[in-house]
N, C-alpha and C positions, 0 to 999 in steps of 0.2 A: 406533344399533340393533345388536343382537348379530349379529356376522358368523358365524352358526351354520349356514348353508345351510338354514334352515327357512323355512316360510311364515308371514308376519306380516300382521296387519290394521292399516292406517293410516286413521284417521278425523279429519276436520275438522268441528267442531261449533260453532255460534253459542253464545256464553256465556249469553245471555238466553233465546233461543228454542231449546230443546234439540231440537226437531223439525226444525230447519233444519240439515242435515248432508250430507256427501258422504264416501264411503269407497272404499278399494281394497285388494286383497291383492297381495302380492308376496313373492318368495323372495330372501333375502339371500345373498350369496356367503359362502364359508367363509374366514374370516380366520385365518391362522396367525400367532400372536404368539409370538415365541420367549421374551421376557421381559416379562411384564405388569407395569405400574406398580402399586405397593402403597403405601398410606399408613395410618398409625394416629395417633390424636390423643388427647391428655390435656389437658383445660382445667381450671385451678385458680385460684381467687381468691387472689392473693398479697399484697394490700394493702387497707387499709380506705378509708373515704370521704375524698376530698379536698375542697378548698374549693368545687369545682364539683359536688359531690354525685355524683362518679364513683368507681368502684373499678377496680383494676388486676387483670386476668385474664391469667395466663401460659399460653401455648399451647406444649406440648411435642409436636413432630411428628417421627415416624420415617418415613423414605421410602426406597424402593428402586426402581431403574429409573424414576425420576421425570423430568419434563421440566425446563424452564429456570426455573420458579418456581411459585408457587401464589397463589390468591385466598382470602380469608376472607370468609364471609358470617355475619351474626348475625341470627337470627330472619328469615331470607329476604332480608336487605338487605345488599348488597355493603359490606364495610368498607374495603377498599383498592382504589383505582381502577386502580393498576398492580400487576403481580404482584411479590411478594417473593421473593428468591432462596433456595434451599435452602442449608444449610450442606454443605461438602464431605463430611463424615463421615456424612451421612445423618441426623443428629440436629439438628433446628432448634428454637430457643427464641425466641418472639416475645411481648412484652408488649403488650396492647391495653387501652384504657379503655372501660368500659361504664357506662351509667347505673345508679346504685344504686337500682333500683326494687323490690328485694326479690322478684324473680320468677326462674323458671328460664329460662335463656337457651340456645338451641340454636345451636351454633357448627358450621359446615361448612367444611372445607378442600377446595378443588378444584384439581387440577393444571392449570397454565396450558396444557399441550399435549395433555392427554387428559382431556376433561371427564368420562369414566366413572370416572376415578381419584379417589375422594373419601374422606374420613374425617369422622366426626361425633362430637361429644361434647356433653354438657349440663353447666351449672354454675348453682348457686343463688347469686345475688349478694346482697349485704347491702342493706338498706333505708336510704338516706341521705336524711335530711330528709323534706320532704313529697313525696307521690308526684306524678308528672307529671300536669299538668292543663291542658287547653286550653279556654278559655271566652271569652265575649263576642266571638264571630266576627261581623264585620259587613262587608257589601259596600256601598260607596258608588258609586252610579252618576252622581251629580252632581259639582259642583266641590268640592274639598277644600282644606284649608289645610296648608302645610308651613312648617317653621321652619328658619332658618339663623342660627347664632350668629355675631355679629361680634366676634371676639376680637382681641387685639392682634396685628396682621400676619397674620391668617388668618381664612378663612370656614370654618365647621364646620357641616355637611359641605361640602367644596369641590365635590363632585359630587353633584347632587340630581336624581332622576328624578320628574317630575310629568306630569300630563295637561293639554293645552291647556284653559284655562279655570280652572285651579287658581290659588290665591292663595299667594304665598310671602311670609312675614313675616320680615324681618330684625330681629333684636334685638341691641342693643349691650351687651356685658359687659366689654369692655376699658377700660383707663384712658386710652387715646389716641383722639383723634377720627379717624374714618374715613368714607369714603363707600362706597356701593354704586352703581356706575355701569356701565351696559351698554356693551359694545363698539359696539353699534348706536347711531348718532347720530340716527336718524330712524326713523319707522314706529311701529306700535302696540306693539312690544315694546322700545322705547328708554326708559331711565329714568336719573335721577340724584337721589340722596337729598340731596346736599349734605353737608357735614361735619357729623356728628352724634356725640354722646358717650354715655357710659355711661347706660343706662336708656332710651335712645331706641328707637323701633320705626319701621319703614317697610314698607308693603305694596306688592307688585308683583303684578299680575294677568298671567299669561302667556297671550297670545291665540293664538299660532300654534305648531304643531308644529315641532320642530327643536331645534338647539343654540342656547342663548342665553348666550354668555360675558359675564362682567362682571369688574370690578376695582375697587380703591380708588385714587382719583386721586392722593393724596399718596404711596401706598406700593406701587403696581402700575401696570400699563399694559395696553392692549389686546393681545390675542393671548396671554393667559395669563402675562404678565410680572409677577413679584413676587406681591403680595397679590391673588389672582384666584380665580375659580370659574366653574363652568358649570352651567346649569340645562338638563337634557335633557327636552324636552317631547314626550310621545307624543300622537298624534292620538286623540280620543275613539273614532273608528271607523277601521279600516283599509280598504284597497282590497278586501280579501277579506271585508268585512262582519263582521269580528271587532271586539269592543268592548273597550277598555282600561278597567278598573274598579279602584278602590282596595279592597284587602283589609286589614283590621286585626283583631287578636286579642290576648288576654292569655294568657301561658303561665307555668306554674310548673314548675320543674325540667325544662326542655326539654333533650333529650339533645344531646350533641356531634355526633351524626350528622345532626341537623336534622330536617326535616319534609317531607311531601308535601302537595300540594293536589289535590283531586278535585272534578270536576264531574259531578253525576249519576252517580257511581260510577266515572267514568273519570279516570285521573290526567292532569292538565293542566300540572303544574309540580312540580319536585323531582327529586332531593333538594335542598332549600334550607337554608342555614344560618340559625339564628335571629340576628337583630340583638340581641335581648335574651333570653337563655334564662330570665331571671327578670323578665318584664315585658311591655310592649307591643311588638308587631311590626307594621310597616307595609310593604306592598309593592303593586305593580301587576301584575295578571294579566290575561290575555286570555280572554274568554268569547265565545260566539256572540252577535252583535248581532241577535238575532231578536225581541226584544220579549217573550219567553216567560218563564215562571217556571222557576227552576232551584234545585237543591240544591248547595251548595258545602260541602266538608268539609276541615278541616285535621287531619292525623294525624301524631303523632310518629313518627320513623323506627324508634326502638328499642322504644318502648312502645305497642303497637298499640291498647290501650284508651285511650290518651291522645289523644282526638280530640273534635272538636265540629263541628256542622253548622248552617248557617243557610240560609234560603230567601230568594231575591230575584228581582226582575223585571229582566231584562237590557234595556239600551237597544235601540232599534230602529234599526239602522244603515242600513236601507233608505231612510230619510229623515233625512240627517244635518243637521237644523236646529240652529243654535246662536245663543243670545243672548250677545253679547260686550260687555264694557266698559260695563255699565250704571252710570250716574251720575245723581245727583239734585242739582239746583241750587236754592237758595232766595236770595231777596233779591239782593244785589250779584253773587252767582255766576251769576245769569241774565243772559246777554248777548244783546242784540238788535243786529243789524248793519244799518247804513244805508250803502249804497254811494254814494260821492261820484263820480258819473260826470261826463262833460263836459256842464255846463249843466243837470244835474238830480240830485236826491237820489232814490234808489230803496231802499225805498218812500218816496213823498213824505209819506204819512200813516202814523204808526206808533202802535200802542196798547201801552202798558206799564203797570207798576205802580210806585209810588214805591218807591225803594230798589233797583230793578233797574238794570243797567248798559246804557247805549246806547254802542255802538262805531261811530264813523264810519271807514270805510276808503276811501282814495283810490285809485280804479281808472282814472280818466280821465287823459289825457296833459297836461291844462291844470291849473295850480294853482288852488285854490279855498279858501274858508273855510267853516266852519259857525259862525254867529253868532246868538245869541238876539235876538228882538225886544226882550226885557227888557234894560234896561241896568243895573239894580241888583237886589239881592235875592239870596237863596241859589241860585236857579235861573237866574242870568244867566251866559252863557258866551261865549267867543270863541276859536276854535282858532288864529286868525291864518291867513294864506295858506300852504297846505302843498302839496307836490308829490305825484306818483304814488308809491304805496307807503307813504304815511304813515298813521297811526291817531291817533284822538283819542277819549277816553272821558269820559262824564259820568254822574252819578247824580242824578236829580230827586228833590227832597224834598217838593214841594208837589203835591197832586192838581190837575188842571185841564188847560187847553190851553197848550201852550208852542210858539209859532211861531218860526221861525228862517229864515235866508237866507244866501246867499253875498255877501260884501261887493263883490267886483268885478262880479258878474253877477246880482245881485238886490237886494231892499230889503225893509224891514219892511212888514208887511201883506200878505205873499204875492206881492210883485212879483218877476217873473223867476224866478231859480233860488232856490226857497224850499221849505220843508216844515213839517209840524206834528207834534208828539208829544203824544198824548193820554195823560195820566198818571191812572190809577185808584188809589184807596187801596190800601195793601199788605194790609190786612185788610178783607174783605168779608163781613159777617154772620158773623164769627168764623172765616172760612176764609182760608187763604193759598195762593198759587200755587206749585207745584213744577214745575220743568222736568226732564224725563227725557231723557237722550240714551243711545243704545246702538247697537251694530252687530248685524247679523243675517246668517246664512248660510242659504240655502234656506228663507226664511220662506214659510209657506203662503199660498195665495191667500185663505184665510178671514181672514187677519190675526192679531191678537194681543189678549189681554185684560190688564187691569191690576188688581191686587189691592192693597188697603190693609190691612195687618195681617191678611191672610188673607181679607179680605172683598172680593168682586168689586165694582169700581167701575162705576157706570152709564155708559151711553154706548158701551160696547163691543159687539162686537169692533171694533178700530180697524184701518184699512188701513195697511200698511207704506208709508213714504215710498219706501223702496228695499228689496225683499226680499232683496237681496244687498249691502247697504251700511249707511249711517248713517241713523238715524231719530231724530226729536225728537217729544215729546209733552208737553202741559201738563195737569196735573191739580190739583185743589184738595183740601187735607187740612185737618183741624181745626187752628186756630192756638192750640194748648193748651200750647205749651212742652215737649211730650213727645217721646220718641224713637219714630219710626214705621218700619214696614218696607213698602217698595213692591216688588211682584213683577210682572215682565213675563213672560207665558207665551204660546207659540204656540198657536193654537186647535186645530190638527191634531196637533201632536207634543208630547205632555204633558212629556217630559223636556227639551224646548227652552225653558228658563226661566232666569231670573236674578233675584236679590233684592238690594236696596240699602237701607241705613238712612238716615234723614234726621231731623235735629233741627228740629222746627216751632218758629217764633217763638210767643210768648205774646201773642195779640191782646187778652186780657182784663186783663192786668196794667197798672197805671199806669206811665208813663215814669219811670225812675229812673237817675241817675248817681251813683255812690257809690265810696268807697275811693280817692279821688284821691290819688296819691303820685308822687314823683319820686325815682328812684335815680340819684345823681350818679356819674360815672365813678370806678371804684376800680382800684387796681393789681391786675394779674393775672399769671399765669404762662403763658409761651409755650414750646412744645416745638419743638426742632429735633432731627431725627433725624441721627445720625452713621452714614450707611450706607457701604458700601464705595465710596470715591472720590467721594462727593458729600454735601453737607449738604442736607436737605429740611425746610423750604423753604430755597432758596438765598438769597432776599431776604426779610427779615422786617421789618414795620413794627410798632413798639411805642410806648407812651407812657412818658414820663420816670418812673422809679421802678418800672417793671414788671420781673419776673424773667424771665430767659431760662434754660431748663433744656436742656442738651445731653444726649441719650440715645443711647448707643452700641448700634446694632442690627446692624451689619455684622460679618463674621468676622475682618476685619483691623484691627489697631490703628491709631488715628489720634489727632491732637491738634486742639484748637481754640485758635488763637493769633491775637491781635490784630495788625493791621498796625502799629498804634502801639506804639513801644517806650518811651514815656515819657508821663506825665500820669496823670489820675485813672482813665481807662478803659483800662488795659492789663491783658491777661490771657494766661495760658498754662496749659492744663490738663495738659500733659505727655501722653505716649503712654498711652492707655487702650483697653481691649478691650470685647467684648460684655457688655452689662448695666450698664456704668459710667454714672454721671451726673455732670454738672458744671454749677453754677449761677453766674450773675452778675447784678448789678443795675448798669445803666449810669446815670451821673449827669449826663451832658451831652447836650444835643440835638445832632443832626447824624447823619452817616453814619459807621458804625464797621465798616470792613472787616476780615475775618479769613481764616485759611487753615489747612490742615493741613501741618505742617512736613515730613513725609516725602513728601507727595503733592501739594503746592501751593506757592504763594509769594505774597508781598505784591503788591498791585496786581491781584488777581483772577486770578492765574495757577493753572491746574490746579484742585485741590479747594479752593474758596474760597467765601465768602458775604459778605453785608453786612447789618448791622442798622441800620435807620433809626429814630432816636429823635425823637419830636415832643414838644413841651411842651403838656400838657393845658390850660394856661392861655393858649395862644397867642391873640393878638388880644383879650385881656381877657375871654374867654368861657370857661365851663365846660360840658362836655357831660353830658347825663343822659338818662334814659328815663322818660317819663310813662306811668303805668298807671292804669286805673280799670275798674270794673265797670258794666255796662249792663243795663237791663231794659225791654222794651217801648218802645224808642226808635224814632226815625225812621230815615232812610237815612243821615244825616250829622251831624256836630257841628262846633261853632265853638270856637276856642281864643283866649283873650286872656292877655297877660302884662303886668302893670302897666297895664291898661286899653287896650293896643294890640292890634289884631286881628292874628293870625298871618297871614303872607303865603300860606300854603297853605290857608286857609279856602275852602270847607267841606271837612272830612276825612270820607271814607266810613267807616262802621262795618264791621267785619269780619263781624259777625253771630253771633259765638260767645259773646257776653256778657262777654268780657274783651278790652280794647283796650290798645294800647301805641303810643307815638309817640316818636321821637327828638326831643330838645329841647336848645336851647342858651340858657344864661342868663348874664347879667353876673356875672363873678367878682370882685365888688366888696365882699364882706363884708356886704351889705345884705339887708333882708328884701323879698321880691318876691311879688306877688299873682298866682296862676295860677287862671284860671276856664275850666271846660269846660261848654259849653251845647248842648243839643239844637237842631239847626237848625230843627226844625219846632215845638218846644214850648219857649218861652223860659224857663218856670218849671222845666223839667227841667234842673238844673245842679248843679255842685259846685265849691267854692272851696277853695284851699290856699294857705297862707302859708308860704313857704320862705326861709330864710337861706342864702345861697351862701357858699362860702369866698372869701377875698381872695387873689389871686394877686400876688405881688411879683416883678417881672420883673428879670432880670439880663441884661446885654448879652452877646451871643455873635457871633462874626465868622468867616466862612469864605471862603477864596479859592481860586480855580482858574485855570489858564491857559486862556483861551477860544480864543485863536488865536496863531499865530506866522508872521511874514512870511518870505519867502525873503531870502537875503543880497542886500544892495543893492550899489551901486557903490563904497561906502565900506567894504565888508566888515562891515556891521552888520546886526542883525535888530531887528524891532519886535514886542514882546509885548503882547497885550491880556489884562488880568486881569479876571475877573468876581468881584465882591465881594458877599456877602449878609450883611446884619446883622439880627439880632433885637434889638429894643429898643436900637438904636444911638443915638449922639449926633448932633452936627451934621455930622460928616464923619469922614475918616480920613487918617492919615499913612502913607507908605511910606518904609522904610529899605532901601537896596540896598548890600550889602557895607559896612555901617556909615555910609553917607551918606544923610541924611534929605531927603525932598522932600514937597511937598504944602502944605496939605491938599486932598483932593478931597471934594466933597459927596456924600451919598446922595440918590437920588431918592425919590419919595413912597412907594415900596414897600420902601425899605431896601436898594436895590441900587445899585452904582456900577461903572462901567467905567473902568479905568486903563490907559493906554498907556505903555510904556517902551521906549526904544531902547538896545541893548546891543551891545558889540563882539562879533563872531563869533569868539571866541578859543578855543573848544573847552573852556573851563573851567566849573566849577560856581560858581554865584552864589546868594547867600541874599537872599530878599525877605521882609521883616517888615512886615505890615499891622497897624496899631493904631488903635483907635477914638480920635477926638480928645478925647472927654469921659469915657471909662470906662477907668481904669487896669486893665491886666491883660486887657482885651478885645482879643485880637489873634489872628493866624494867621500861620504861617511856611511858606514854600515854598523849597525848594532845587531850582534848575533848571540843567541842563547846557546850555551854549551850543554851537551847532554851530561847526565850524571853516570859516570863510568863505574861507580862502586857496585860490585856485583851483589845481587840480592841473595837471600838464603835459598837453598835448594834442598828439598826433602824427597827421597825416592823410596817407595814402599814395595817390598817383594814378598810373595807368599808362594810356597810349594807344598802340595799335598804330601804328607809324610807317611801315610799308611791307609789301611782300609777301615771299615766301620767296626766300632766296638759294640759291646752288648747294649750300651745306652743309645745306639743308633747315632753316634757322633763320629766325625771324621777328623783326624789330626792334621794340622798345618804347621809348618815352620815359617814364621814371619820375621822379616828383618827390615829396619829402616836405616837408610844411609843419608846423613845430613852433611851439607857443606855450607861454608860462609855463614856460620852462626856461632854465637857464644854459648849456646845452650849445651848442657852436659847430659841431659836425660830427655827421653820422649815418652809420650803416652800413646796407648793403643786402645781404640774403641772398635767393637764389633757390633754392627746393627745398632749403633747409638749408645751402647753400654760399654764402660771401661772393663777390660778383661782383667782377670786375676793376675796379680804380679806387677801390673802397670803401676808407676812408670818404670822404664828400663834405661840402663846406661847406654848412651850413644857409643857405638863401637863394640858393644858386648856380644854381637853376633845374633843368629836367629833365635827367636823365642817361640816356645810351643804354645799353640792355641787350638782348642777343640771347638768345631762348628757343627751345627745340626746337619745330619745326613739326610736332607729332605728334597734333594734334587733341585733346590732353588739357588738364586744368586744372593750373596751376602756382602755387605759393604764394610770394608776395613778403612779406618782413618788413623793416620799417624800425626802427631802434633808435638813440636819442640816445646819443652817446658820453659816458660818465660819468653818465648819468641812465637806468640800466637799466630801471626801470618804464615809461619813456616810449617806448612802441612802438606800431606799428600793423601789421596784416596784411591783405593783399589777395590774392584769388584771381583769376587771369586765365586764359582759355582761348585756346589758340593754334589756328590752322586746321591741317588735315592737308595738309602740303606735297606729299605724294605723290599727292593727289587734287585735281581741279579744283573751283572753286566753281561751284554750280549753283543757278539760279532756274527753277522749272517749274511746271506746272499753273496757268498764269495765266488769270484769269477776272474778269468784272465783271458788275454788276447795277445797272439803273437804277430809280429811284423806289422805294426800300425804305420800306414803311409805318412810321410812328412811333406809339407809344403815349403818349397825353396823360392825365394824372391830374387829376380834379376831386374835391376833398374835399366830402363831404356833412356839413356842420356843422349844429348846431341852428339852424334857421330861415334858413340861408344856404348858397349854393354858393360854393366858392373854388377857382379864380377864377370870378367871375361871368360874364365874357366871355372866350372862348377862341378863338384863331385856329389852324386846322389845314389840312392838305392833304387833298384828297379821296383816300380810300383809307386814311387814318389811322384809328386806333382811340382812342376816348374811353373811359376807364375811371373810373367813379364809385366812390369808396371811402367807406363810412359810418363817421364818427368821432364823431358826436354821440350823446347818450343817448336822444333821441326818435326814433321811427320816422318815415321820410320816403319819398317816391317821386321818381323822375326821370321825367317824362312829357312827351313832345314836344307843342308846340302843334298841330302838324300831326296830322290824324287819318287821312290817307291818303297814299299815295306810298311811295317806297323808304326814306325817312328818317323813319319813324314808330316810336316806341318807348314803352313803359311798364314800368318795373321792378316795379311793385306796391310795397306798403309793406314796407320792409326796415329792419332794426335794426343797431346798432353791430357793426362787423366785416364787414358784407356787401360784396360787390363786384359791379358790373354793367357790361358793356361794350357798345358800339355802334360799328359801322364806318360812317363818313360817306361816302356815295357820290356826292352831288351838291354842286356848288359853290353858295354862297349862305349866307344867315343861317338858322340852325335854332334858334328859341327854344324853351324848355322851362320846366317849373315842377313844384313839389310839390303833389300833389292836396289834402292836408289843410291846407297852410299857404300856398298861393299859387294863381294862376289864369293862364290864357293871356293874353298881352299884357303880360308882365312884372310882373303884380300879385303883391305879397308875395314869397314865397320862389321866385325864378325866376332864369334865366340864359340866355345865348345862345352858340351855337357858330357861328363864321364859317368856312366852308370855302372854300378857294381852289383853283383848278385847279393842277396841278404847275408850269406855266410862267407863272403869274400874276406872279411876281417875277423871271422871266427865268432862274431857276436850277433845276437838277435835282439830285437826290440820286444820287451815283455811288459804288458800293461795289466796291473792287478787292481781289482775293484771289490768293495764290500760295503755293507751298511753297519752302523753301530747304534746302540741304545744303552743309556745308563752307564757310560764309560767314565774313566777317570780323566783328570786334567793333564797328566804327564804324557799323554799321546799313546802311540802304539809302535810295535816293533815288527819288522818284516824279516823273516829268515828264509833263505832259499838254499837247499842242500845243507841245512844246518848252519849256514853262515848268515850273520845279520848284514843287511844291506847298508852301504854307506849312507850317511844322513840320518840313521836311526837314533832316537825315536822321532817319528813323524807326528805332526799335529793333526787331530781330527778336524774334518770339514764341518762347519757350523750347520750344514744342511742334513748331516747324517749319512751322506753318500760320499765315499772316499775313493780316490783313484791315484795310483802311483805308477809312473812309467820309468823303466830303467833298462840298461843293457845287460845281457846275460849270455854266457858261453853257449854256443849252439853245439853241444857235445852229445846229443841224443839221449 
């Protein structure tokens, strides 16, 4: 306001309702300004249109008595967020970029310290390209799809913002295989695509709000290491009942200043930068979650007429219902669970349709089997006896009743532990069954409806199994072979819905199997990344003839260099940097280790790796993949090769019309017949005749040292070699340092163990192993023998030989025992000085030495004369001769309780019978995998206990108070009276054996090294003398007659 000492009127008025106002009058003080700020502005276009359809406008600003800087606004919008400084001479020139929209632009300069100090000018800018246009504004209140590009070694974008319930589609464009794998390893938002290549896609539905980091397994790691990204998921509704919604629009010639977003005329976001000033823009904005209709406007910041509006209905956040993770299952994807409890199947009677999966899950503690009454045919099965935690799956192909039982605890015909599966046809009157599974939050009490292709299905509304959890529903849809959409919608909250698509089987088409073919294994190319200080993968398995391509992706130069320095598979790339590649084809089976010369070494040291090469013709078989197309088939098919049934029959169909199966065929150069037949309809089959290649095998031999013994009394070591031969002959020969021995035979698997005794001379020896029948089939090892010559050994002993003398010295007898030395004398040093009389003859016995009685530790060193490395060092502590020896705080304790441990193993206690003294503690420790109890036979009295069922790692203690026998048992696996899993504790009174437990304790100061003697009744205890405890507090516990 003007500081002019005049009266002024101040009014506050609502923008929409102009009658809603308040006002007041007041007189401003008189402000005396000695030097007022003054600005003048001249704006001129100084350059034409650039590539972004912008023009340069130069601002010439004259200033006097101005502040620290100035702001620029264009058409009412701030151009610079922080003030620009004035030039010192008062003439400031600043270039700015404006959209070339062909209009008159109003530019205002405002002093940063005096908002009343302004200057204004206008400029007509050129028209560059098409005018700014915002169109196709859409607000999406439901789930949306986002895309992440999987390029080589990066995700684009690496940071993505979504709303919980949205789908993120990863699509692979790079040449190298990658995964998208969540940091989370469990829960609804954990995922792992597996390694996928160029052209692949993978969908992830984000269920929960929060950050969801992920990475590529070969090229990154959890926590944002390497190739990684983060999906930031916002909640559909906030705690303040605001809704997050998706906004998208198309823009042409969007300005560099960006745009604003308005809701019902009020700005709710901006200024925001365009992600695409020439194209589609996507973002998330917050609107009131009131369920009402609203108008949303997007307006360009520089071109006010460049705007567009859309109308939408906001979500109702007062009832945040959500349908989550809706999935549709058909055929074998429908899973029915039967619990194998102890002595019963739950449910005992199950109704399914042919082609659906039945999964048996073992939950009881006792092993059982599930075995069909039928012993032959496509629907006969036997799981074998399985323990708790096991699962077993089967798919029935024939309609009808399929009884089954547990072999140990039941029998055919419904005897004992038995059950029945009723199988209906997969198609019923042209309809097929679909299983829907989904999660829900805040599902309404009225339930939900199901729609098929937008049409309400009868039978609804359906009650939720769990309005805050997982739900399952079964519906029938036409079996027409078409793609259908199923929608689940809450009855009370319309936006609480989700849709899934499902491919229906064709119930009307005849069964057909066609296009039967086998693709035999072919050589391929494997990629090894040369990263900084590691090869990825470090260990690679390939087939003979495959290509290995090393690709340098790290910033530091490395090599790939074989450990082998001779032979057909030797390589060295030399030092290469980022972007380089190096290829090799290995020609011999076996392990081929390699390393980087600057950063590793042979034998797996540092930066190293291994390539394992296998012969595709191993065992006379060649691998391939069987593929064929299906139409209107049953639930499974049968495979025959040369008239022999495949061991895996029957094989379940995947249900997608295209089947594939790994296959192994004889590599004999002969023609083989392959037949695939539907298990339900024998006439539905296809046959293929295939000629396989012939594999001609060559011998290969590899040797390694399996074990080495220690040096024996003859200074020798024994080596055990492990030999592995592929297509070897009758045996092998061994040549050691030019001397041949053998032959040794191979076992039935082509392996052999060879023992060889060698002098422990510390030298290198050459071992050559050669096949007895194939020239050139050999392997060579060079091994360094240890030096078995024993080193000199010197052992120094010192014993205090008396008390302090008048000179406050203490006598010691010191003796050195030396072995494996040629020396005849030894020197003795005390605290670094050679003692009187040294050197002494080795074997001359103890030598007297006087040490200061200062209560300190002294170092004694013995050294063999002429054999300097042969030494020994001993520290001895002398008493303080100026202070007397003291024993004090003497005390004793009778009958100290003892803790006894009983192991609770599976179905037994160990020890089964335990003798204790009353007052002792019995501690049971659970080590078995099956839960058990320890329960006393007694049901009343002071020595009654029951641990309850406890599992592995548990501990339970009882103090026995009364003498006598205390039997006990495990409730599930035993009974009172020693039946089954049971045990007994025999408690004796303290004097039953005539002995008591006596514990003696005392403290010591300034005592000697020889220890102390305990006498009881004038008799020295066994074990006397005892050593003093280093803490100065001593305790000795022993048995003593309880004779009063």
